[in-house]
PAGUDO-661235 format. One record per residue (C-alpha): residue number from 1; x negated, y, z. Coordinates in steps of 0.1 Angstrom, whole numbers, always signed. Layout:
vexpa	xx	yy	zz
NUM	X	Y	Z
...
END
This chain:
vexpa	xx	yy	zz
1	-1247	+1350	+1151
2	-1221	+1338	+1126
3	-1208	+1303	+1128
4	-1215	+1280	+1099
5	-1188	+1268	+1075
6	-1174	+1234	+1085
7	-1162	+1214	+1055
8	-1146	+1189	+1078
9	-1123	+1216	+1091
10	-1113	+1225	+1056
11	-1105	+1189	+1048
12	-1085	+1184	+1079
13	-1066	+1217	+1073
14	-1056	+1205	+1038
15	-1042	+1172	+1050
16	-1007	+1185	+1060
17	-1003	+1200	+1025
18	-1014	+1167	+1010
19	-989	+1147	+1030
20	-961	+1171	+1021
21	-971	+1168	+984
22	-971	+1130	+986
23	-937	+1129	+1002
24	-922	+1152	+975
25	-938	+1132	+947
26	-926	+1099	+962
27	-890	+1112	+964
28	-889	+1123	+928
29	-868	+1100	+905
30	-887	+1079	+880
31	-895	+1043	+871
32	-909	+1034	+905
33	-877	+1046	+923
34	-855	+1028	+897
35	-873	+995	+902
36	-873	+996	+939
37	-836	+1005	+942
38	-825	+978	+918
39	-847	+952	+934
40	-835	+960	+969
41	-799	+960	+958
42	-800	+926	+942
43	-827	+909	+963
44	-825	+927	+997
45	-854	+942	+1016
46	-877	+911	+1013
47	-872	+910	+975
48	-883	+947	+972
49	-915	+943	+991
50	-936	+928	+963
51	-923	+955	+939
52	-934	+982	+963
53	-968	+966	+968
54	-973	+962	+931
55	-965	+998	+924
56	-989	+1010	+951
57	-1017	+986	+940
58	-1014	+1002	+905
59	-1014	+1037	+920
60	-1045	+1030	+940
61	-1063	+1016	+910
62	-1055	+1047	+890
63	-1069	+1068	+919
64	-1101	+1049	+918
65	-1102	+1052	+880
66	-1098	+1089	+884
67	-1126	+1092	+909
68	-1149	+1071	+887
69	-1141	+1093	+856
70	-1123	+1065	+837
71	-1089	+1082	+840
72	-1103	+1113	+824
73	-1115	+1092	+795
74	-1080	+1077	+791
75	-1064	+1112	+793
76	-1089	+1126	+768
77	-1086	+1097	+743
78	-1056	+1101	+720
79	-1057	+1064	+711
80	-1059	+1052	+747
81	-1031	+1076	+757
82	-1008	+1064	+730
83	-1015	+1027	+736
84	-1007	+1031	+773
85	-976	+1051	+765
86	-964	+1024	+741
87	-971	+996	+765
88	-954	+1015	+794
89	-924	+1025	+773
90	-920	+990	+759
91	-921	+974	+794
92	-895	+998	+807
93	-873	+990	+777
94	-878	+953	+784
95	-867	+957	+820
96	-837	+978	+810
97	-826	+954	+783
98	-830	+925	+807
99	-807	+942	+831
100	-782	+948	+803
101	-783	+911	+794
102	-776	+902	+830
103	-746	+925	+830
104	-733	+910	+798
105	-738	+874	+810
106	-719	+882	+842
107	-688	+891	+821
108	-688	+855	+808
109	-693	+836	+841
110	-676	+834	+874
111	-706	+834	+896
112	-725	+860	+876
113	-759	+843	+879
114	-789	+864	+868
115	-824	+853	+859
116	-843	+831	+883
117	-859	+862	+898
118	-826	+879	+904
119	-808	+855	+928
120	-812	+854	+966
121	-843	+838	+979
122	-879	+844	+969
123	-903	+818	+955
124	-941	+824	+952
125	-936	+827	+915
126	-908	+853	+919
127	-929	+873	+944
128	-959	+874	+920
129	-936	+883	+891
130	-921	+912	+910
131	-956	+924	+922
132	-968	+922	+886
133	-938	+942	+873
134	-945	+970	+897
135	-983	+970	+889
136	-977	+971	+851
137	-951	+999	+854
138	-976	+1020	+873
139	-1008	+1011	+853
140	-991	+1015	+819
141	-981	+1050	+826
142	-1006	+1074	+810
143	-991	+1104	+829
144	-1005	+1088	+860
145	-1040	+1092	+847
146	-1034	+1129	+840
147	-1018	+1134	+874
148	-1046	+1117	+894
149	-1072	+1139	+876
150	-1054	+1171	+886
151	-1041	+1161	+921
152	-1069	+1147	+942
153	-1097	+1172	+935
154	-1076	+1199	+951
155	-1080	+1183	+985
156	-1117	+1172	+982
157	-1142	+1197	+996
158	-1169	+1206	+970
159	-1197	+1192	+991
160	-1181	+1159	+998
161	-1185	+1127	+976
162	-1156	+1127	+952
163	-1152	+1089	+949
164	-1152	+1082	+986
165	-1129	+1111	+995
166	-1105	+1102	+966
167	-1104	+1066	+978
168	-1096	+1078	+1013
169	-1069	+1102	+1002
170	-1054	+1075	+979
171	-1053	+1051	+1007
172	-1034	+1077	+1028
173	-1010	+1082	+999
174	-1004	+1045	+995
175	-997	+1041	+1032
176	-972	+1070	+1032
177	-954	+1057	+1000
178	-953	+1021	+1013
179	-936	+1033	+1045
180	-911	+1056	+1026
181	-903	+1030	+999
182	-898	+1002	+1024
183	-875	+1023	+1045
184	-855	+1031	+1014
185	-855	+994	+1005
186	-843	+985	+1040
187	-814	+1009	+1038
188	-803	+997	+1003
189	-810	+961	+1013
190	-785	+962	+1041
191	-758	+964	+1015
192	-774	+938	+992
193	-746	+913	+998
194	-721	+939	+985
195	-743	+947	+955
196	-744	+910	+946
197	-706	+908	+942
198	-698	+899	+906
199	-681	+932	+896
200	-705	+954	+916
201	-736	+935	+903
202	-723	+939	+867
203	-720	+977	+871
204	-753	+979	+889
205	-771	+960	+861
206	-754	+982	+835
207	-764	+1015	+852
208	-799	+1004	+862
209	-805	+991	+827
210	-794	+1024	+812
211	-817	+1043	+835
212	-847	+1021	+827
213	-840	+1023	+790
214	-837	+1061	+793
215	-870	+1063	+811
216	-886	+1041	+785
217	-874	+1062	+757
218	-885	+1094	+774
219	-920	+1079	+780
220	-921	+1069	+743
221	-912	+1103	+729
222	-929	+1126	+755
223	-961	+1142	+746
224	-990	+1148	+769
END
């Protein structure tokens, strides 16, 4: 007598490949990595936490949108895709120019103060602002919609509910990325006092601003 096919075993067998893929995706350079590195450098580990959580909240929402079919509508709609691309590119350009302005101001002052969300300490308003920046950067990236549509179905057995399994896999991805990004933020944050020195901070702002502007321009001109 032949044994029946067990979909649970197929799903469990695909999890290692899923974890490896998530780790590789998380380590790739992009807007998320640029935001986390800059935030950890100028605000320390605690300052990077809301940025990481905002990015992951945006990622989880995109995963749910993909499972519900909304991401497919966005990816298929030329207008929606362009609108999201413009918003995402514009926001990255805003963050990059903001960093450039901070670098320019530091040339004219002794203490090199930045904006109220760039100095040590964390208010509730600053926490919410950092969380919002992370969420907007992720949600306003139309490539995220296309990625979610293609990525999760590879690991969902055909006879399992797509929405529930995608929500579960996305939760696993969010957990993995939070751990990885917070470890990275902790490592960078250990040197945050050095990064906040006037000359170092000025160079950091100039470089991170250039990276963010470059990412914004690339998002603006890239096709699907």
